[in-house]
C-alpha positions in Angstrom: 96.0 91.8 94.7 95.5 88.6 96.8 92.3 88.5 98.8 94.4 87.5 101.8 95.4 91.2 102.4 92.0 92.6 101.5 90.2 90.2 103.8 92.8 90.3 106.6 93.3 86.5 106.4 96.3 86.5 108.6 97.9 88.5 111.4 100.4 91.3 112.0 103.7 91.3 113.9 105.1 94.6 115.1 108.4 94.4 116.9 109.3 97.0 119.6 105.6 97.8 120.0 105.2 98.4 123.7 105.6 102.2 123.3 106.2 105.1 121.0 106.1 104.5 117.2 105.6 100.8 117.6 102.6 101.1 119.9 101.0 103.6 117.5 101.5 101.2 114.6 100.1 98.3 116.5 96.9 100.3 117.4 96.6 101.7 113.8 96.8 98.2 112.2 94.4 96.7 114.8 91.8 99.4 113.8 92.2 98.1 110.2 91.0 94.7 111.4 94.2 92.9 111.8 95.0 90.6 114.8 98.3 92.1 116.1 101.3 90.7 117.8 102.8 93.3 120.1 106.5 92.4 120.3 108.6 93.8 123.2 111.9 93.1 125.0 111.2 95.1 128.2 108.2 96.9 129.5 105.8 94.0 129.8 103.3 96.3 131.6 103.3 98.8 128.7 102.9 96.0 126.2 99.9 94.6 128.1 98.5 98.1 128.1 98.7 98.3 124.3 96.9 95.0 124.1 94.2 96.1 126.5 93.7 99.3 124.4 93.3 97.3 121.2 90.9 94.8 122.9 88.9 97.7 124.4 88.2 98.9 120.8 87.1 95.4 119.7 90.3 94.3 118.2 92.6 91.2 118.9 96.1 91.4 120.1 98.8 89.3 121.8 101.8 90.5 123.8 105.0 88.7 122.6 108.1 89.0 124.8 111.5 88.4 123.3 114.8 90.0 122.3 114.9 90.5 118.5 118.7 90.3 118.5 118.4 86.6 119.6 118.7 84.5 116.4 116.0 82.2 117.8 113.5 85.0 118.3 111.8 85.0 114.8 110.7 81.3 115.0 109.6 81.7 118.6 107.5 84.9 118.0 106.1 83.8 114.7 105.2 80.4 116.1 103.2 81.9 119.0 101.4 84.4 116.7 100.6 81.8 114.1 99.2 79.5 116.7 97.2 82.2 118.6 95.5 83.5 115.5 95.5 80.3 113.5 97.1 81.6 110.3 100.2 83.1 108.8 101.7 86.5 109.6 101.0 88.5 106.5 102.3 91.9 107.7 105.6 92.3 109.5 106.7 95.7 110.8 110.4 95.7 111.8 110.3 98.5 114.3 112.5 97.4 117.2 115.6 99.5 117.6 118.2 100.8 120.1 120.7 103.6 120.0 124.2 103.7 121.5 125.5 107.1 120.5 129.1 108.3 120.5 131.5 110.0 118.0 133.3 107.5 115.7 136.8 107.9 117.3 135.5 106.8 120.6 132.6 104.4 119.6 133.3 101.0 121.1 133.0 97.6 119.4 130.2 96.6 121.8 128.2 99.8 121.1 128.6 99.2 117.3 127.7 95.5 117.4 124.7 95.9 119.7 123.1 98.5 117.4 123.8 96.5 114.2 122.5 93.3 115.8 119.2 94.8 117.0 118.5 97.3 114.3 119.7 95.5 111.2 120.6 91.8 111.6 117.3 91.2 113.5 115.3 92.8 110.8 117.0 90.5 108.2 116.2 87.4 110.3 112.6 88.4 110.9 112.2 89.3 107.2 113.6 85.9 106.1 111.2 84.1 108.5 108.2 86.2 107.3 108.8 85.6 103.6 108.3 81.8 103.8 104.5 81.9 104.4 104.0 85.1 102.5 105.5 83.6 99.3 103.3 80.6 99.7 100.2 82.8 100.2 101.4 85.1 97.3 100.5 88.0 99.6 102.4 89.9 102.3 103.7 93.3 103.5 107.0 93.9 105.1 107.6 97.4 106.4 111.0 98.4 107.9 111.2 101.4 110.2 114.5 103.1 109.1 115.4 106.7 110.0 116.2 110.0 108.3 119.8 109.4 109.6 120.0 106.5 107.1 119.7 109.2 104.4 121.7 112.1 105.9 124.6 112.5 108.3 124.0 112.9 112.0 127.2 113.2 114.0 127.5 110.8 116.9 125.4 108.1 115.3 127.7 106.1 113.0 126.4 102.8 114.3 122.7 103.8 114.2 123.1 105.5 110.7 124.9 102.5 109.3 122.2 100.1 110.6 119.4 102.3 109.2 121.0 102.8 105.9 121.6 99.1 105.7 117.9 98.6 106.4 117.1 100.7 103.4 119.4 98.6 101.2 117.8 95.4 102.6 114.4 96.8 101.8 115.1 97.6 98.2 116.9 94.3 97.5 114.3 92.1 99.1 111.5 94.1 97.4 112.8 93.2 93.9 113.4 89.6 94.8 109.8 88.9 95.8 107.8 91.5 93.8 106.3 89.0 91.4 104.9 86.9 94.2 102.5 89.6 95.5 104.7 90.6 98.5 105.8 94.2 99.0 108.8 95.4 101.0 109.0 99.1 101.9 110.7 101.3 104.5 109.5 104.3 106.5 112.2 106.8 107.5 111.0 108.9 110.5 112.8 112.1 111.4 112.4 113.7 114.8 109.3 112.0 116.4 108.1 113.0 119.8 108.8 109.8 121.8 110.7 108.7 124.9 113.7 108.0 122.7 114.0 111.7 121.8 113.0 113.1 125.1 116.5 114.0 126.1 117.6 115.5 122.8 118.1 119.3 122.8 114.9 120.9 121.6 116.8 123.7 119.7 117.7 121.0 117.1 114.1 121.3 115.9 115.3 124.5 114.2 116.8 122.3 111.5 113.4 120.8 110.7 111.6 122.8 108.0 108.2 122.1 109.6 109.6 123.5 112.9 108.0 120.8 115.0 108.5 117.2 116.0 106.3 114.6 114.4 103.8 112.4 116.3 104.0 108.6 116.4 100.5 108.5 114.9 101.8 110.3 111.8 104.4 107.5 111.2 101.7 104.9 111.9 99.4 106.4 109.2 102.1 105.8 106.6 102.6 102.2 107.8 98.9 101.7 107.7 98.9 102.7 104.0 101.8 100.5 103.1 100.1 97.6 104.8 96.9 98.1 102.9 95.5 96.7 99.7 95.8 100.1 98.1 99.6 99.9 98.3 99.9 96.7 96.3 102.0 98.5 93.6 104.3 100.2 96.0 107.4 98.3 96.7 111.1 99.1 97.3 110.1 102.6 98.4 111.4 104.7 101.3 108.7 107.0 102.7 110.2 109.9 104.8 108.2 111.2 107.7 110.4 114.0 108.8 108.9 117.5 108.3 111.2 118.1 105.3 114.4 117.3 107.1 115.8 115.1 104.3 114.5 117.2 101.5 
């Protein structure tokens, strides 16, 4: 494995990191010694709070505003992060996502396209931008935050499920394309995680989860931390479910 990962000779970019799973991932990777870019579209105050938490623990972080669905966002965010920490981004976590739920017969074109643009097309563009310096360094980690609904049906989420399933296919394909260059590409597929995004969902749906509880953002972050580590150098093209057995 390249010393670049082992010695943290680069930085991390986590999209959608101002709250929930993304914030937990940013904090976890900062504790591993990585300088972290905290990407966000809205919630500037929350993003600054994540940065402040990281810095209070002795880490380094930078809040990075931007809409991942904007095709110019990858170059803009990577450029700022590379300049701030004087080196390449060696870990990319594509976490940013939105939901626009409705049953398929009434799901509108705009609701479909918004979710695909943010949850899938953006991840592709960020992955493409990340791979250039990673391939030159012969080291890198790309971790895509998919979802259990990319693996099993969830009525009312055709757009979200399609995007998350597409993200898994992107993960596997990119993984085999770059495996010989020391770069790994993996996905984490959370189930019901206790965040703002799931706050309005009926709690009786937890009955379908074998573990009978919601997961914590920190439990997802722990899996991402492993996949970003030197120890995961031979893990690529994998989909790690964090769902209390929901997809079993």
